[in-house]
Every structure is written in structure tokens, then in C-alpha cells.
C-alpha positions as CSV (number, residue, x, y, z in Angstrom):
1,X,28.8,-4.9,-10.6
2,X,26.3,-2.1,-11.1
3,X,26.6,1.6,-10.0
4,X,24.9,2.5,-6.8
5,X,22.3,0.5,-4.9
6,X,18.7,-0.1,-5.9
7,X,16.1,1.4,-3.5
8,X,13.9,-1.7,-3.9
9,X,15.6,-5.1,-4.3
10,X,13.5,-8.3,-4.6
11,X,15.6,-11.3,-3.6
12,X,16.5,-13.8,-6.3
13,X,14.8,-16.5,-4.3
14,X,11.4,-14.8,-4.6
15,X,9.1,-16.5,-7.2
16,X,5.9,-14.6,-6.6
17,X,5.6,-10.8,-6.1
18,X,3.3,-8.0,-7.2
19,X,4.3,-4.4,-6.8
20,X,1.9,-1.5,-7.6
21,X,2.5,2.3,-7.7
22,X,6.2,2.2,-6.7
23,X,8.2,5.4,-6.8
24,X,11.9,5.9,-6.3
25,X,13.5,9.4,-5.9
26,X,17.0,10.6,-5.8
27,X,18.6,13.8,-4.6
28,X,22.4,13.5,-4.5
29,X,23.1,17.0,-3.3
30,X,26.6,16.2,-2.0
31,X,27.8,14.9,-5.3
32,X,25.4,15.4,-8.3
33,X,27.5,13.1,-10.5
34,X,26.4,10.1,-8.5
35,X,24.5,7.5,-10.7
36,X,22.4,4.6,-9.6
37,X,22.1,1.9,-12.3
38,X,18.5,0.8,-11.3
39,X,15.8,2.0,-8.9
40,X,14.4,-1.5,-8.6
41,X,16.0,-4.9,-9.1
42,X,14.0,-8.2,-9.1
43,X,14.1,-11.7,-10.6
44,X,13.0,-11.8,-14.2
45,X,10.2,-14.4,-13.6
46,X,6.6,-14.4,-14.8
47,X,5.4,-14.5,-11.2
48,X,7.2,-11.3,-10.3
49,X,5.2,-8.4,-11.7
50,X,5.3,-4.6,-11.4
51,X,2.6,-2.0,-12.4
52,X,2.9,1.8,-12.5
53,X,6.5,2.7,-11.5
54,X,8.1,6.1,-11.5
55,X,11.6,7.4,-10.9
56,X,12.4,11.1,-10.1
57,X,15.6,13.0,-9.9
58,X,14.6,15.8,-7.5
59,X,15.8,19.1,-9.0
60,X,17.8,17.1,-11.6
61,X,20.4,16.4,-8.9
62,X,21.8,12.9,-9.6
63,X,20.9,10.1,-11.9
64,X,18.9,6.9,-11.9
65,X,19.8,5.2,-15.1
66,X,16.8,2.7,-15.3
67,X,13.6,2.0,-13.5
68,X,14.0,-1.8,-13.2
69,X,16.5,-4.3,-14.3
70,X,18.0,-2.1,-17.1
71,X,14.5,-1.1,-18.4
72,X,12.9,2.3,-18.3
73,X,14.2,5.8,-19.0
74,X,16.9,7.8,-17.2
75,X,15.9,10.3,-14.5
76,X,18.4,13.1,-14.4
77,X,18.7,16.8,-15.2
78,X,17.6,16.2,-18.8
79,X,14.5,14.2,-17.8
80,X,13.8,14.4,-14.1
81,X,10.6,12.1,-14.2
82,X,10.4,8.7,-15.8
83,X,7.4,6.3,-15.9
84,X,7.0,2.6,-16.7
85,X,3.5,1.1,-16.9
86,X,4.5,-2.5,-16.4
87,X,7.3,-5.0,-16.1
88,X,6.9,-8.8,-16.6
């Protein structure tokens, strides 16, 4: 139901996970209008935690709308690098 595919997808059955320093980049040179809704998707549980994430639209070619689960800034030609310190 969301545009594109997340680069990192933690399965809904996972109840414990810690991710540190994750980065997701996009470069949609064939079609710069391509948008991915989220760089990362994961269950919204207290045991699933992320620290220091970044998304980058290389050269501003393509869009990642959110860093994780609808949270975080948009990486595109207007803001090619987006950071999120923590999630959950």
C-alpha cells in the first residue's frame, strides 16, 4: 500500500532489534520521479530500537519520503540528506 520498497525491512514477528548507524541512499537515474515511502520499516515495539539513521538522495535524483515508518524528513532535490537520531 506504500510507494516503493524499504531498503531495510524488519519483519513484523520481530520483538527485539537494535540498529545503529544505518544509512539508506537512493539514485533513481532512470526515472527521477520515483518515490519510496520509507527507507526503513519495522514493528513499532519498545524492543525494536534504532539510533543514528540517515537517508540521502544522491544528486537529488529520486525521493525517499521518510526515514522510518512515516517518521523523518524527505530526502530529495530540496533536501538531499536527512538525519534521525532515534526511533522508539
